[in-house]
TORMI-956272 format. One record per atom (N, C-alpha, C, CB): residue in one letter; x, y, z. Coordinates in steps of 0.05 Angstrom, whole numbers, plus 32768, in hexadecimal, padded with zeros to 4 digits. Last residue first. Glycine has a CB too. Layout:
BEGIN
+--------+------+------+------+
: residu :   px :   py :   pz :
+--------+------+------+------+
:      A :    X :    Y :    Z :
...
+--------+------+------+------+
This chain:
BEGIN
+--------+------+------+------+
: residu :   px :   py :   pz :
+--------+------+------+------+
:      Y : 788D : 84D7 : 751B :
:      Y : 7895 : 84BD : 7526 :
:      Y : 78B2 : 84BF : 752C :
:      Y : 788F : 84A6 : 7512 :
:      K : 7855 : 84FF : 7509 :
:      K : 7870 : 84FD : 7516 :
:      K : 7874 : 84E1 : 7520 :
:      K : 7872 : 8511 : 752E :
:      L : 7834 : 84FA : 74CA :
:      L : 7835 : 84F7 : 74E7 :
:      L : 7851 : 84F5 : 74F1 :
:      L : 7824 : 84DF : 74F1 :
:      V : 780B : 850D : 749C :
:      V : 7827 : 850F : 74A0 :
:      V : 782A : 8510 : 74BE :
:      V : 7835 : 8528 : 7491 :
:      F : 77D5 : 84EC : 747A :
:      F : 77E0 : 84F9 : 7492 :
:      F : 77FF : 84F9 : 7491 :
:      F : 77D7 : 84EB : 74AB :
:      H : 779D : 84EA : 7452 :
:      H : 77BA : 84E9 : 7452 :
:      H : 77C5 : 84F9 : 746A :
:      H : 77C6 : 84F4 : 7437 :
:      Q : 7763 : 84C7 : 743F :
:      Q : 7770 : 84D9 : 7453 :
:      Q : 778E : 84D5 : 7450 :
:      Q : 7766 : 84D3 : 7470 :
:      K : 7726 : 84C0 : 741B :
:      K : 7743 : 84BD : 741D :
:      K : 774E : 84D1 : 7431 :
:      K : 7750 : 84C0 : 7401 :
:      E : 76E9 : 84B2 : 7441 :
:      E : 76F9 : 84C0 : 742C :
:      E : 7716 : 84BC : 7430 :
:      E : 76F3 : 84DF : 742C :
:      K : 76D6 : 848C : 7464 :
:      K : 76C3 : 8499 : 7451 :
:      K : 76D2 : 84A7 : 743A :
:      K : 76B1 : 84AD : 745F :
:      F : 76ED : 844F : 7477 :
:      F : 76F4 : 846B : 7475 :
:      F : 76E3 : 8477 : 745E :
:      F : 7713 : 846E : 746F :
:      E : 76DE : 841A : 746F :
:      E : 76CD : 842B : 7480 :
:      E : 76D5 : 8448 : 7481 :
:      E : 76CD : 8420 : 749C :
:      K : 7706 : 8401 : 7453 :
:      K : 76EE : 840B : 7444 :
:      K : 76DD : 841D : 7454 :
:      K : 76DE : 83F4 : 7439 :
:      R : 774A : 8408 : 745B :
:      R : 7730 : 8404 : 7469 :
:      R : 7719 : 8411 : 7459 :
:      R : 7732 : 840F : 7485 :
:      F : 7780 : 8407 : 744D :
:      F : 776C : 8401 : 7439 :
:      F : 7750 : 83FE : 7443 :
:      F : 7774 : 83E7 : 742A :
:      F : 77BB : 842D : 7456 :
:      F : 77A5 : 841E : 7461 :
:      F : 778F : 841D : 744D :
:      F : 779C : 842A : 747C :
:      L : 7801 : 8434 : 7456 :
:      L : 77E9 : 8435 : 7446 :
:      L : 77D4 : 8423 : 7453 :
:      L : 77EE : 842C : 7428 :
:      L : 7837 : 845B : 746D :
:      L : 7824 : 8445 : 7473 :
:      L : 780B : 844A : 7462 :
:      L : 781C : 8445 : 7491 :
:      G : 787C : 8465 : 745F :
:      G : 7860 : 846D : 745C :
:      G : 784F : 8455 : 7463 :
:      G : 785B : 8478 : 7440 :
:      V : 78BA : 847A : 747E :
:      V : 78A7 : 8466 : 7473 :
:      V : 788C : 8472 : 7470 :
:      V : 78A6 : 844C : 7486 :
:      G : 78D2 : 84AA : 748A :
:      G : 78E2 : 8493 : 7482 :
:      G : 78D2 : 847D : 7476 :
:      G : 78F2 : 8488 : 7499 :
:      Y : 789F : 84CB : 748F :
:      Y : 78B8 : 84D3 : 7482 :
:      Y : 78C8 : 84BB : 7479 :
:      Y : 78C9 : 84E4 : 7495 :
:      L : 786E : 84B6 : 7496 :
:      L : 787F : 84B8 : 74AE :
:      L : 789C : 84C0 : 74A7 :
:      L : 787F : 849D : 74BD :
:      D : 7830 : 84BE : 747D :
:      D : 784C : 84C4 : 7477 :
:      D : 785B : 84C8 : 7491 :
:      D : 784E : 84DE : 7465 :
:      V : 77FB : 8496 : 7471 :
:      V : 7809 : 84A3 : 7486 :
:      V : 7826 : 84A6 : 747E :
:      V : 7806 : 8494 : 74A2 :
:      S : 77BB : 8491 : 7453 :
:      S : 77D8 : 848F : 7451 :
:      S : 77E4 : 849F : 7467 :
:      S : 77E2 : 8498 : 7435 :
:      M : 777F : 846F : 7445 :
:      M : 778E : 8480 : 7458 :
:      M : 77AB : 847B : 7454 :
:      M : 7785 : 847B : 7475 :
:      M : 776D : 8452 : 741A :
:      M : 775A : 8465 : 7427 :
:      M : 7768 : 8477 : 743B :
:      M : 7744 : 8455 : 7435 :
:      V : 777C : 8438 : 73DD :
:      V : 7788 : 8442 : 73F6 :
:      V : 7776 : 8457 : 7402 :
:      V : 77A5 : 844E : 73F0 :
:      R : 7762 : 842F : 73AD :
:      R : 775D : 841C : 73C3 :
:      R : 7769 : 8426 : 73DE :
:      R : 7769 : 8401 : 73BC :
:      P : 7774 : 8459 : 738A :
:      P : 7759 : 8459 : 7394 :
:      P : 7753 : 8445 : 73AB :
:      P : 7746 : 8452 : 737D :
:      H : 77B3 : 8477 : 739B :
:      H : 77A5 : 8460 : 738F :
:      H : 7789 : 845F : 739B :
:      H : 77B4 : 8445 : 7394 :
:      R : 77D2 : 849B : 73B5 :
:      R : 77BB : 84A5 : 73A6 :
:      R : 77AB : 848F : 7399 :
:      R : 77C5 : 84B9 : 7391 :
:      Y : 77FC : 847F : 73CA :
:      Y : 77E7 : 8488 : 73DC :
:      Y : 77CF : 8494 : 73CF :
:      Y : 77F3 : 849C : 73F0 :
:      L : 7818 : 8473 : 7399 :
:      L : 780D : 845E : 73A9 :
:      L : 77F7 : 8469 : 73BB :
:      L : 7822 : 8451 : 73BA :
:      R : 7829 : 84A6 : 7387 :
:      R : 7817 : 8495 : 7376 :
:      R : 780A : 847F : 7386 :
:      R : 7827 : 8489 : 735E :
:      K : 784A : 84B4 : 73B1 :
:      K : 7832 : 84C4 : 73AC :
:      K : 781E : 84B4 : 739B :
:      K : 7839 : 84DF : 739E :
:      W : 7873 : 848E : 73AB :
:      W : 7863 : 848E : 73C3 :
:      W : 7848 : 849D : 73BF :
:      W : 7873 : 849C : 73DB :
:      R : 7888 : 84A0 : 737A :
:      R : 787B : 8486 : 737B :
:      R : 7869 : 8483 : 7394 :
:      R : 7890 : 846F : 737B :
:      G : 789E : 84D1 : 738B :
:      G : 7889 : 84D0 : 7376 :
:      G : 787A : 84B6 : 7376 :
:      G : 7896 : 84D4 : 735B :
:      S : 78C3 : 84C1 : 73B1 :
:      S : 78AD : 84D2 : 73B9 :
:      S : 7896 : 84D1 : 73A5 :
:      S : 78B7 : 84EF : 73BD :
:      H : 78E7 : 84A3 : 7390 :
:      H : 78D9 : 8496 : 73A6 :
:      H : 78C0 : 84A6 : 73AE :
:      H : 78EC : 8493 : 73BF :
:      H : 78F9 : 84CD : 736F :
:      H : 78EB : 84B6 : 7363 :
:      H : 78DB : 84A7 : 7379 :
:      H : 7900 : 84A2 : 7356 :
:      K : 7914 : 84EE : 7392 :
:      K : 78FB : 84F8 : 7384 :
:      K : 78EB : 84E1 : 7379 :
:      K : 7903 : 850C : 736E :
:      T : 7925 : 84C2 : 73CA :
:      T : 792C : 84D2 : 73B1 :
:      T : 7912 : 84DD : 73A6 :
:      T : 793B : 84C0 : 739C :
:      K : 790E : 84B6 : 73FC :
:      K : 792B : 84B2 : 73F7 :
:      K : 7935 : 84C3 : 73DF :
:      K : 7931 : 8494 : 73F2 :
:      H : 78DC : 84B5 : 740F :
:      H : 78E7 : 84CF : 7407 :
:      H : 7905 : 84CE : 7402 :
:      H : 78E1 : 84E4 : 741D :
:      I : 78CF : 8480 : 741D :
:      I : 78BD : 848F : 740B :
:      I : 78C7 : 84AA : 7402 :
:      I : 78A3 : 8493 : 7419 :
:      G : 78E7 : 8452 : 7435 :
:      G : 78F6 : 8465 : 7426 :
:      G : 78E6 : 8477 : 7414 :
:      G : 790A : 8457 : 7416 :
:      A : 78B4 : 841F : 7432 :
:      A : 78CD : 8429 : 743C :
:      A : 78DA : 843E : 742A :
:      A : 78E1 : 8412 : 7441 :
:      V : 7872 : 8417 : 7442 :
:      V : 7884 : 841D : 742B :
:      V : 789D : 842B : 7436 :
:      V : 7875 : 842F : 7416 :
:      L : 7845 : 83E9 : 7459 :
:      L : 785B : 83FB : 7461 :
:      L : 786E : 83FE : 744A :
:      L : 786A : 83F0 : 747B :
:      M : 7801 : 83E1 : 7459 :
:      M : 7819 : 83DE : 7448 :
:      M : 782D : 83F3 : 7452 :
:      M : 7813 : 83E2 : 742A :
:      C : 77CF : 83BB : 747A :
:      C : 77E0 : 83D3 : 7479 :
:      C : 77F8 : 83CD : 7467 :
:      C : 77EA : 83DB : 7496 :
:      S : 778A : 83A5 : 747C :
:      S : 77A7 : 83A2 : 7476 :
:      S : 77B5 : 83BD : 7476 :
:      S : 77AA : 8395 : 745B :
:      N : 7754 : 83A2 : 7483 :
:      N : 7764 : 83AD : 7499 :
:      N : 7782 : 83AB : 7494 :
:      N : 775C : 83A0 : 74B3 :
:      N : 7743 : 838B : 7453 :
:      N : 7739 : 83A5 : 745B :
:      N : 774A : 83B2 : 7470 :
:      N : 771C : 83A3 : 7465 :
:      K : 777C : 836B : 7434 :
:      K : 7763 : 836B : 7442 :
:      K : 775B : 8388 : 7449 :
:      K : 7765 : 835A : 745C :
:      I : 779A : 835B : 73F7 :
:      I : 7799 : 836E : 740D :
:      I : 777D : 836D : 7419 :
:      I : 77A0 : 838A : 7404 :
:      H : 779F : 833F : 73C9 :
:      H : 77A5 : 8330 : 73E2 :
:      H : 77A3 : 8342 : 73FB :
:      H : 77C0 : 8323 : 73E0 :
:      P : 7799 : 8361 : 739E :
:      P : 7784 : 834E : 73A3 :
:      P : 7787 : 833F : 73BE :
:      P : 7782 : 833A : 738C :
:      L : 77CC : 837D : 73A1 :
:      L : 77B3 : 838A : 73A9 :
:      L : 779C : 8376 : 73AE :
:      L : 77AB : 839D : 7394 :
:      Y : 77FB : 8368 : 738C :
:      Y : 77F2 : 835E : 73A6 :
:      Y : 77D7 : 836A : 73B0 :
:      Y : 7807 : 8363 : 73BB :
:      K : 7800 : 8382 : 735B :
:      K : 7802 : 8365 : 735C :
:      K : 77F5 : 835A : 7376 :
:      K : 781F : 835C : 7359 :
:      N : 77FF : 83B8 : 736A :
:      N : 77E9 : 83AD : 735A :
:      N : 77E8 : 838F : 735B :
:      N : 77EA : 83B7 : 733E :
:      F : 7831 : 83BA : 7385 :
:      F : 7818 : 83C2 : 7393 :
:      F : 7800 : 83B6 : 7384 :
:      F : 7815 : 83E1 : 7393 :
:      L : 7854 : 83AD : 735C :
:      L : 7851 : 839B : 7373 :
:      L : 7837 : 83A0 : 7382 :
:      L : 7869 : 839D : 7386 :
:      K : 784D : 83DA : 733C :
:      K : 7848 : 83C0 : 7331 :
:      K : 7844 : 83AB : 7347 :
:      K : 7861 : 83B7 : 7320 :
:      L : 785C : 8403 : 735F :
:      L : 7840 : 8402 : 7355 :
:      L : 783A : 83E7 : 734A :
:      L : 783C : 8418 : 733F :
:      W : 7893 : 83F5 : 736A :
:      W : 787F : 83F7 : 737F :
:      W : 7863 : 83F4 : 7374 :
:      W : 7882 : 8412 : 738D :
:      D : 78BC : 83F6 : 7346 :
:      D : 78AC : 83DD : 7347 :
:      D : 7894 : 83E0 : 735A :
:      D : 78BD : 83C6 : 734F :
:      G : 78D6 : 8425 : 734E :
:      G : 78CA : 8421 : 7334 :
:      G : 78B8 : 8409 : 7333 :
:      G : 78DF : 841E : 731F :
:      P : 78F0 : 8420 : 737F :
:      P : 78D6 : 842D : 737E :
:      P : 78C7 : 842B : 7363 :
:      P : 78D9 : 844A : 7385 :
:      K : 7915 : 83F5 : 7398 :
:      K : 790C : 83F8 : 737D :
:      K : 78F1 : 8405 : 737C :
:      K : 790B : 83DC : 736F :
:      T : 7922 : 83FB : 73D0 :
:      T : 7937 : 83F7 : 73BC :
:      T : 792E : 83FC : 739F :
:      T : 7942 : 83DC : 73BE :
:      D : 7900 : 83FD : 73FB :
:      D : 7907 : 8416 : 73EE :
:      D : 791A : 8413 : 73D6 :
:      D : 7913 : 8429 : 7402 :
:      R : 78CB : 83CB : 73FD :
:      R : 78E7 : 83D4 : 7402 :
:      R : 78EC : 83EE : 73F2 :
:      R : 78FC : 83BF : 73FA :
:      L : 788E : 83C6 : 7419 :
:      L : 789B : 83CC : 7400 :
:      L : 78B6 : 83D7 : 7406 :
:      L : 788A : 83E0 : 73EE :
:      L : 7868 : 8397 : 743D :
:      L : 787E : 83AA : 743D :
:      L : 7889 : 83AD : 7421 :
:      L : 7895 : 83A1 : 7450 :
:      L : 7829 : 838C : 745C :
:      L : 783B : 8388 : 7445 :
:      L : 7850 : 839E : 7446 :
:      L : 782B : 838A : 742A :
:      L : 77FE : 8369 : 7485 :
:      L : 7812 : 837F : 7484 :
:      L : 7825 : 8378 : 746E :
:      L : 7821 : 8381 : 749F :
:      D : 77D8 : 8342 : 7477 :
:      D : 77D2 : 8357 : 748B :
:      D : 77E4 : 836F : 7488 :
:      D : 77D4 : 834B : 74A7 :
:      Y : 77C1 : 8323 : 743B :
:      Y : 77D7 : 832D : 744C :
:      Y : 77CC : 8341 : 7460 :
:      Y : 77ED : 833A : 743A :
:      T : 77A3 : 82E6 : 7422 :
:      T : 77A3 : 8302 : 7429 :
:      T : 77BB : 8309 : 743A :
:      T : 7789 : 8309 : 7439 :
:      A : 77B3 : 82B4 : 740D :
:      A : 779A : 82C0 : 7404 :
:      A : 7799 : 82DE : 740A :
:      A : 7782 : 82B2 : 7411 :
:      P : 77FA : 82B7 : 73FE :
:      P : 77E3 : 82AF : 740E :
:      P : 77CA : 82BD : 7404 :
:      P : 77E7 : 82B5 : 742C :
:      E : 7826 : 82A6 : 73D2 :
:      E : 7811 : 82BA : 73D3 :
:      E : 77FA : 82B0 : 73E4 :
:      E : 7808 : 82C1 : 73B7 :
:      E : 7869 : 829B : 73C4 :
:      E : 7853 : 8295 : 73D6 :
:      E : 783F : 82AC : 73D6 :
:      E : 785C : 828E : 73F2 :
:      E : 788D : 82B6 : 73A5 :
:      E : 787E : 82A0 : 7399 :
:      E : 7866 : 829A : 73AA :
:      E : 7890 : 8287 : 7397 :
:      N : 78AA : 82F3 : 7398 :
:      N : 789A : 82E4 : 73AB :
:      N : 7889 : 82CF : 739D :
:      N : 7887 : 82F8 : 73BB :
:      D : 78C6 : 8311 : 7373 :
:      D : 78CC : 82F4 : 7374 :
:      D : 78BA : 82E5 : 7388 :
:      D : 78E9 : 82F0 : 737B :
:      Q : 78BA : 8346 : 7379 :
:      Q : 78B1 : 8339 : 7360 :
:      Q : 78B4 : 831B : 7362 :
:      Q : 78C1 : 8344 : 7348 :
:      T : 78A2 : 8351 : 73BC :
:      T : 78B7 : 8350 : 73A8 :
:      T : 78AC : 8343 : 738F :
:      T : 78D1 : 8340 : 73B2 :
:      L : 788E : 8368 : 73F9 :
:      L : 7887 : 8364 : 73DE :
:      L : 789F : 8366 : 73CB :
:      L : 7872 : 837A : 73D6 :
:      C : 788F : 8343 : 7433 :
:      C : 789E : 8358 : 7425 :
:      C : 7898 : 8354 : 7407 :
:      C : 78BD : 8358 : 742B :
:      A : 7858 : 8335 : 745F :
:      A : 786A : 832F : 7448 :
:      A : 7877 : 8348 : 743E :
:      A : 785A : 8321 : 7432 :
:      I : 7830 : 8315 : 748F :
:      I : 7841 : 832C : 7489 :
:      I : 7854 : 8324 : 7472 :
:      I : 7851 : 8335 : 74A2 :
:      D : 77FB : 8305 : 74B2 :
:      D : 7806 : 82FF : 7497 :
:      D : 7815 : 8317 : 748D :
:      D : 77EE : 82F7 : 7484 :
:      K : 77F0 : 8320 : 74E3 :
:      K : 77FD : 8306 : 74E3 :
:      K : 780A : 8300 : 74C8 :
:      K : 77E9 : 82F0 : 74EA :
:      Y : 77E1 : 8357 : 750C :
:      Y : 77E8 : 834E : 74F1 :
:      Y : 77F8 : 8334 : 74F3 :
:      Y : 77F9 : 8363 : 74E2 :
:      N : 77C9 : 8374 : 7537 :
:      N : 77C9 : 8356 : 7536 :
:      N : 77CE : 834B : 751A :
:      N : 77AE : 834C : 7541 :
:      Y : 77D0 : 83A9 : 753E :
:      Y : 77BB : 83A1 : 752B :
:      Y : 77B9 : 8382 : 7528 :
:      Y : 77BF : 83AE : 7510 :
:      H : 77FB : 83A8 : 7564 :
:      H : 77E2 : 83B8 : 7568 :
:      H : 77CB : 83AE : 7557 :
:      H : 77E7 : 83D5 : 7563 :
:      A : 7823 : 8386 : 754D :
:      A : 7817 : 8381 : 7567 :
:      A : 77FC : 838F : 756A :
:      A : 782A : 8389 : 757D :
:      A : 782E : 839F : 751B :
:      A : 7826 : 8383 : 751C :
:      A : 7818 : 837C : 7536 :
:      A : 783E : 8370 : 7518 :
:      L : 783E : 83D2 : 752D :
:      L : 7827 : 83CF : 751C :
:      L : 781C : 83B2 : 751D :
:      L : 782E : 83D6 : 74FF :
:      K : 786C : 83C4 : 754B :
:      K : 7855 : 83D1 : 7558 :
:      K : 783C : 83CF : 7548 :
:      K : 785C : 83EF : 755E :
:      A : 788D : 83AF : 7523 :
:      A : 7884 : 839E : 7539 :
:      A : 786C : 83A9 : 7548 :
:      A : 789B : 839A : 754D :
:      L : 7893 : 83DD : 7504 :
:      L : 7887 : 83C5 : 74F8 :
:      L : 787D : 83B3 : 750E :
:      L : 789C : 83B7 : 74E7 :
:      L : 78AE : 83FD : 7528 :
:      L : 7894 : 8405 : 751F :
:      L : 7885 : 83ED : 7514 :
:      L : 7895 : 841C : 750B :
:      A : 78DF : 83E2 : 7529 :
:      A : 78CF : 83E3 : 7542 :
:      A : 78B2 : 83EB : 753B :
:      A : 78DB : 83F7 : 7556 :
:      Y : 78EE : 83EF : 74F6 :
:      Y : 78EB : 83D3 : 74FD :
:      Y : 78DA : 83D0 : 7516 :
:      Y : 7907 : 83C5 : 7500 :
:      Y : 78F5 : 8425 : 74FB :
:      Y : 78DE : 841C : 74EC :
:      Y : 78D9 : 83FE : 74EF :
:      Y : 78E3 : 8422 : 74CE :
:      H : 7924 : 8426 : 751C :
:      H : 790C : 8436 : 7523 :
:      H : 78F3 : 842B : 7515 :
:      H : 7911 : 8453 : 751C :
:      P : 7949 : 8406 : 74FE :
:      P : 793E : 83FD : 7518 :
:      P : 7925 : 840C : 7520 :
:      P : 7953 : 8401 : 752D :
:      P : 793A : 8401 : 74B8 :
:      P : 7948 : 840F : 74CE :
:      P : 793A : 8408 : 74E8 :
:      P : 7949 : 842E : 74C9 :
:      L : 7930 : 83BF : 749D :
:      L : 7925 : 83D9 : 74A3 :
:      L : 7937 : 83E7 : 74B8 :
:      L : 7908 : 83D8 : 74AD :
:      W : 7943 : 838D : 749E :
:      W : 7951 : 83A0 : 748C :
:      W : 7947 : 83BC : 7490 :
:      W : 794D : 8397 : 746F :
:      N : 7923 : 836A : 74B9 :
:      N : 7936 : 837A : 74C9 :
:      N : 7948 : 838C : 74B8 :
:      N : 7947 : 8368 : 74DA :
:      F : 78FD : 8348 : 74A6 :
:      F : 78FB : 8364 : 749E :
:      F : 790E : 8376 : 74AE :
:      F : 78DE : 836D : 74A3 :
:      P : 7902 : 8315 : 74BA :
:      P : 790B : 8319 : 749F :
:      P : 790B : 8337 : 7496 :
:      P : 78FB : 8309 : 748B :
:      E : 78E8 : 831C : 74EE :
:      E : 7905 : 831C : 74EB :
:      E : 790F : 831F : 74CF :
:      E : 7910 : 8302 : 74F6 :
:      L : 78B2 : 8315 : 74F3 :
:      L : 78BB : 832F : 74E9 :
:      L : 78D9 : 8330 : 74E5 :
:      L : 78B3 : 8344 : 74FD :
:      E : 78A8 : 82E3 : 7508 :
:      E : 78A0 : 82E7 : 74EC :
:      E : 78A9 : 8302 : 74E1 :
:      E : 7882 : 82E5 : 74EA :
:      V : 78B8 : 82EA : 753E :
:      V : 78CA : 82DB : 752B :
:      V : 78C2 : 82E1 : 750E :
:      V : 78C8 : 82BD : 7531 :
:      P : 78AA : 832C : 7557 :
:      P : 78A3 : 8310 : 7551 :
:      P : 78B5 : 8304 : 753C :
:      P : 7885 : 830F : 7547 :
:      I : 78CC : 8352 : 7584 :
:      I : 78CA : 834E : 7567 :
:      I : 78C2 : 8330 : 7562 :
:      I : 78E5 : 8355 : 7559 :
:      K : 78AA : 8371 : 75B8 :
:      K : 78BA : 8359 : 75B1 :
:      K : 78B6 : 8355 : 7593 :
:      K : 78B3 : 8340 : 75C2 :
:      K : 78AB : 83B7 : 75BD :
:      K : 789D : 839F : 75B6 :
:      K : 78B1 : 8389 : 75B0 :
:      K : 7889 : 83A3 : 759E :
:      I : 78B3 : 83E7 : 75EC :
:      I : 78C2 : 83D6 : 75D9 :
:      I : 78B3 : 83BC : 75D5 :
:      I : 78DF : 83D1 : 75E4 :
:      E : 7889 : 841F : 75F1 :
:      E : 788F : 8404 : 75FB :
:      E : 789E : 83F4 : 75E5 :
:      E : 7875 : 83F5 : 7603 :
:      K : 7878 : 844E : 75DC :
:      K : 7895 : 844C : 75E3 :
:      K : 789D : 8430 : 75EC :
:      K : 789C : 8460 : 75F8 :
:      D : 784D : 8461 : 75AC :
:      D : 7851 : 844C : 75C0 :
:      D : 786F : 8448 : 75C5 :
:      D : 7843 : 8431 : 75B7 :
:      N : 7843 : 8483 : 7583 :
:      N : 784D : 848F : 759C :
:      N : 7851 : 847A : 75B2 :
:      N : 7839 : 84A4 : 75A6 :
:      L : 7831 : 845F : 755B :
:      L : 7848 : 8471 : 7556 :
:      L : 7854 : 847C : 7570 :
:      L : 7840 : 8488 : 7544 :
:      V : 7807 : 8443 : 7578 :
:      V : 781C : 8436 : 7569 :
:      V : 7834 : 8448 : 7567 :
:      V : 7812 : 842E : 754D :
:      K : 77E3 : 8463 : 7595 :
:      K : 77E9 : 8448 : 759E :
:      K : 77FE : 8439 : 758F :
:      K : 77D0 : 8438 : 759E :
:      E : 77E3 : 8497 : 757B :
:      E : 77E5 : 8493 : 7598 :
:      E : 77EF : 8478 : 75A0 :
:      E : 77CA : 8498 : 75A4 :
:      A : 77E0 : 848D : 7543 :
:      A : 77F5 : 849E : 754F :
:      A : 77F9 : 8499 : 756C :
:      A : 77EE : 84BC : 754A :
:      L : 77B3 : 846B : 7541 :
:      L : 77CD : 8462 : 7536 :
:      L : 77E4 : 8473 : 7542 :
:      L : 77CD : 8465 : 7517 :
:      E : 778D : 848D : 7557 :
:      E : 7794 : 8474 : 7565 :
:      E : 77AF : 846A : 755B :
:      E : 777E : 845F : 7561 :
:      Y : 778D : 84B4 : 752E :
:      Y : 7793 : 84BC : 754A :
:      Y : 779C : 84A3 : 755A :
:      Y : 777B : 84C9 : 7557 :
:      A : 777B : 8496 : 7503 :
:      A : 7796 : 84A2 : 7502 :
:      A : 779F : 84AA : 751E :
:      A : 7797 : 84BA : 74EF :
:      F : 7747 : 848A : 7515 :
:      F : 775A : 8475 : 750F :
:      F : 7776 : 847F : 750F :
:      F : 7753 : 8469 : 74F3 :
:      P : 772F : 84BE : 751C :
:      P : 7732 : 84AB : 7532 :
:      P : 7747 : 8495 : 752D :
:      P : 7717 : 849F : 7539 :
:      S : 774D : 84F8 : 7503 :
:      S : 7741 : 84DF : 74FB :
:      S : 7745 : 84CB : 7513 :
:      S : 774F : 84D3 : 74E1 :
:      H : 776A : 8523 : 7514 :
:      H : 774D : 8523 : 751A :
:      H : 773F : 8509 : 7512 :
:      H : 773F : 853A : 750D :
:      V : 77A6 : 853B : 752C :
:      V : 7799 : 8524 : 751E :
:      V : 777C : 8522 : 7527 :
:      V : 77A9 : 850A : 7524 :
:      G : 77C4 : 855E : 754A :
:      G : 77BC : 8566 : 752F :
:      G : 77AD : 8551 : 751F :
:      G : 77D4 : 856E : 7520 :
:      H : 77D1 : 8546 : 7579 :
:      H : 77BF : 855D : 757A :
:      H : 77B5 : 8565 : 755E :
:      H : 77CC : 8574 : 7587 :
:      L : 77F7 : 851D : 756E :
:      L : 77DB : 8516 : 7575 :
:      L : 77C8 : 852E : 7573 :
:      L : 77DA : 850C : 7591 :
:      N : 781B : 8540 : 753B :
:      N : 781A : 852D : 7551 :
:      N : 77FD : 8527 : 7557 :
:      N : 782A : 8538 : 756A :
:      K : 782F : 8547 : 74F6 :
:      K : 781D : 854C : 750C :
:      K : 7821 : 8537 : 7522 :
:      K : 7800 : 854D : 7503 :
:      A : 785C : 8564 : 74C9 :
:      A : 7854 : 854D : 74D9 :
:      A : 7844 : 8556 : 74F1 :
:      A : 786D : 853E : 74E2 :
:      K : 786F : 8593 : 74AE :
:      K : 7853 : 858A : 74AA :
:      K : 784A : 8574 : 74BE :
:      K : 7850 : 857F : 748F :
:      F : 78A5 : 859B : 74BD :
:      F : 7892 : 85B1 : 74BE :
:      F : 7875 : 85A7 : 74BE :
:      F : 7897 : 85C4 : 74A6 :
:      L : 78BC : 8569 : 74B4 :
:      L : 78BE : 8575 : 74CE :
:      L : 78AA : 858C : 74D2 :
:      L : 78DA : 8580 : 74D3 :
:      Y : 78B2 : 8564 : 747C :
:      Y : 78A5 : 8552 : 748F :
:      Y : 78A5 : 855E : 74AB :
:      Y : 78B4 : 8537 : 748F :
:      S : 78D4 : 858C : 7468 :
:      S : 78B7 : 858E : 7464 :
:      S : 78A8 : 857D : 7478 :
:      S : 78B0 : 8587 : 7447 :
:      L : 7904 : 8573 : 7477 :
:      L : 78FD : 858E : 7482 :
:      L : 78DF : 8593 : 747F :
:      L : 790E : 85A4 : 7474 :
:      Y : 7900 : 8546 : 7457 :
:      Y : 7902 : 8543 : 7474 :
:      Y : 78FA : 855E : 7482 :
:      Y : 791E : 853A : 747D :
:      K : 7901 : 855A : 7423 :
:      K : 78E9 : 854C : 742D :
:      K : 78E9 : 854A : 744B :
:      K : 78E7 : 8531 : 7420 :
:      K : 7936 : 856E : 7423 :
:      K : 791F : 8581 : 741F :
:      K : 7905 : 8574 : 7429 :
:      K : 791C : 8587 : 7400 :
:      V : 7952 : 853E : 742A :
:      V : 7954 : 8554 : 743E :
:      V : 793D : 8567 : 743C :
:      V : 796F : 8563 : 743A :
:      A : 7943 : 8523 : 73FB :
:      A : 793C : 8518 : 7415 :
:      A : 793E : 852D : 742B :
:      A : 794E : 8500 : 741C :
:      H : 795B : 8545 : 73D4 :
:      H : 793E : 8541 : 73D4 :
:      H : 7935 : 8537 : 73F0 :
:      H : 7936 : 852D : 73BE :
:      P : 7991 : 853E : 73DF :
:      P : 7985 : 8559 : 73E4 :
:      P : 7966 : 8557 : 73E5 :
:      P : 798D : 856C : 73CD :
:      T : 7999 : 84FF : 7403 :
:      T : 7998 : 850F : 73EA :
:      T : 798C : 852A : 73F1 :
:      T : 7987 : 8501 : 73D4 :
:      M : 79C4 : 84E8 : 7434 :
:      M : 79A9 : 84F2 : 742E :
:      M : 79AA : 8504 : 7415 :
:      M : 799E : 8501 : 7447 :
+--------+------+------+------+
């Protein structure tokens, strides 16, 4: 763990909220029914290519897919040739944060109102944290959730204003 990651983790421990600190109905439901769900979900076959995620976050991926009924799931890379009309759940790997914004903009037209983007390794280095901040400040992102190891971006137009949460997971 880098010194930056340790500093961010300590900050996360101090700032992270549980159910009692969340006032947004959507974020509360996310925390209650996805993040705090202790039931082991069966990993669907379509999620097997994403087993590069640490087990804790791989389980989160399965819980997100099950709770929000996500079917069209992809890991964003520069080489992705297949581009369906829309995506439900998109993943950005932690390996090249310099490409995150470029990939984000490339796939933005394929994001639906109820889509979610999972960004891995958001506090791995200063560079990762800076890129994460640029992503969640994007005008199309209406809600962001910092879970320390990963970040979640939501694009729902029904949210009246941008929201950023740091939640325990």
